[in-house]
C-alpha positions, 0 to 999 in steps of 0.5 A: 500500500506504500505507506510512508515513514513507518516507525515502530515504537516499543511500548514495553515498560512505558504503558499497559495499553499495548506492547508495540505501536506503529506510526505511518503516513498516507499521502491523502485521506483516500490513501490513509483509508486504503492503508487502513482497510488493507491492515484491517483485512490482513489482521483478520486473515492472519487470525488476530480477530476484529480490530477496533478502528477509529477515524475511518470516516474522515481518514485524517488519522486512523487508529487501529487497536489490535490488542497488543499492537496499535497502528496509527495511520496519518496524513502527513500534516496531521502526523506532524501536528500530533507528533506521537513519535516524540511523545512516545520517545521514538526519535532514536534512529533504531526505531525507524522501520521505513 
């Protein structure tokens, strides 16, 4: 789906809400929605059940909660505004997946 600037953040020891967070970007609201649809489909096909999803109508920021894994998909300007990587300490080079 060509998600851009994907970052994996290890949440172990930082919070009890999840073990891992992925943050990635799509180029437009339509691209964000397409990435989210694909992730949701793949999670279901791989046996992770039905993930909880927020933000699909607008697709500026879609959050997929798959239990131990959180996936945030942003439009670039929205991602820059919220800056989750800085908030959760993923500003170190080893945390980048791209």
